C-alpha positions in Angstrom: 128.9 -81.6 182.8 132.1 -80.5 181.1 130.6 -77.9 178.5 133.2 -79.1 176.0 132.1 -79.3 172.4 133.7 -81.0 169.4 134.0 -79.0 166.2 134.6 -80.9 162.9 135.9 -79.8 159.6 136.0 -82.1 156.5 138.4 -81.5 153.7 139.6 -83.4 150.6 142.9 -83.9 148.8 144.2 -86.1 146.0 147.7 -87.6 146.2 149.8 -90.3 144.8 152.1 -92.5 146.7 154.1 -95.8 146.8 154.5 -97.9 149.9 157.8 -99.5 150.3 160.8 -99.9 152.5 164.0 -99.0 150.7 166.0 -101.4 152.9 164.0 -104.4 151.4 164.2 -106.0 148.0 161.2 -105.6 145.6 160.0 -109.2 146.5 159.7 -108.4 150.1 158.1 -105.0 149.5 155.5 -106.6 147.1 154.9 -109.3 149.7 154.2 -106.8 152.5 152.6 -103.8 150.6 151.0 -105.7 147.6 150.0 -103.6 144.6 150.8 -100.5 146.7 154.5 -101.3 146.2 154.4 -101.2 142.5 157.1 -98.7 141.2 154.8 -96.4 139.2 152.8 -95.3 142.2 149.1 -95.0 142.7 146.7 -92.4 144.0 143.9 -91.8 146.4 141.1 -89.4 147.0 141.8 -88.7 150.7 139.0 -87.5 152.9 140.3 -85.6 156.0 138.4 -84.9 159.3 139.8 -82.6 161.7 138.2 -82.5 165.2 138.9 -79.7 167.7 137.5 -80.1 171.2 137.2 -77.4 173.8 135.0 -75.1 175.8 133.2 -72.4 173.6 134.6 -68.9 174.0 132.5 -66.7 176.3 132.5 -63.9 173.8 132.2 -65.7 170.5 130.6 -68.9 171.4 133.1 -70.7 169.1 135.5 -73.5 170.1 137.3 -72.6 166.9 136.0 -70.6 164.0 135.5 -73.2 161.3 136.3 -70.7 158.6 139.7 -70.3 160.3 140.1 -74.1 160.7 139.3 -74.6 157.0 141.9 -71.9 156.1 144.6 -73.6 158.4 143.9 -77.1 156.8 144.1 -75.6 153.3 147.4 -73.8 154.1 149.1 -76.5 156.1 147.8 -79.7 154.4 146.0 -79.0 151.0 148.8 -76.8 149.5 151.4 -79.3 150.7 149.8 -82.5 149.5 147.0 -82.0 147.0 147.8 -83.3 143.6 151.3 -84.3 144.6 153.3 -87.5 144.7 154.0 -87.9 148.4 157.2 -89.8 147.9 158.7 -87.4 145.3 157.2 -83.9 145.8 157.0 -83.5 149.6 159.8 -83.1 152.1 157.7 -84.8 154.8 157.8 -88.2 153.0 161.2 -88.2 151.5 162.4 -90.6 154.2 159.0 -91.6 155.7 156.7 -94.4 154.2 153.5 -92.5 153.3 151.1 -95.0 154.9 147.7 -93.5 155.9 149.0 -93.9 159.6 152.1 -91.7 158.8 150.1 -89.3 156.8 147.7 -88.7 159.7 150.6 -88.2 162.2 152.2 -85.8 159.8 149.0 -83.7 159.4 148.5 -83.6 163.2 152.1 -82.3 163.5 151.5 -79.7 160.9 148.2 -78.5 162.4 149.0 -78.8 166.3 151.1 -75.7 166.5 148.3 -73.4 165.1 145.6 -74.7 167.5 145.3 -73.4 171.1 147.1 -75.7 173.5 143.9 -76.0 175.7 142.1 -77.5 172.7 142.3 -81.3 171.9 143.1 -82.1 168.3 142.3 -85.3 166.4 142.9 -86.2 162.7 141.0 -88.9 160.9 142.1 -89.7 157.4 140.1 -91.8 154.9 142.3 -93.4 152.4 139.3 -95.2 151.0 135.6 -95.3 151.9 136.3 -98.4 154.1 139.9 -97.6 155.3 140.7 -95.0 157.6 143.0 -94.1 160.5 142.8 -91.7 163.4 145.5 -89.9 165.4 146.0 -89.5 168.2 144.1 -92.5 169.9 143.0 -91.7 173.4 
């Protein structure tokens, strides 16, 4: 038995975006991305699940203090992306198409340096109730 435990934290943020490839014309963008390519953007109520896996600390019993995990997510994700237009208001998506996949990868890269290396990290992002992505995939 490994004695590893998974700790989860759910957070929420709202953001607008537009999916498009600047190398394509409007017709191609609309064909590939549908209404998500419309020039006036659209928004989502994103649900974020962050999973940290590791062995509980012998002194605290924590894999990671969920209060500290919540504060980390607020600082690194919520303050950057909540109520923002991802395409226009964030440096992370100035040249990167803000698909759910890319958003999850960016969030992972923002959080990873702040979580002990011996802990596994997984980010799951719900763009809608039925559409979600997970990174990394093991």
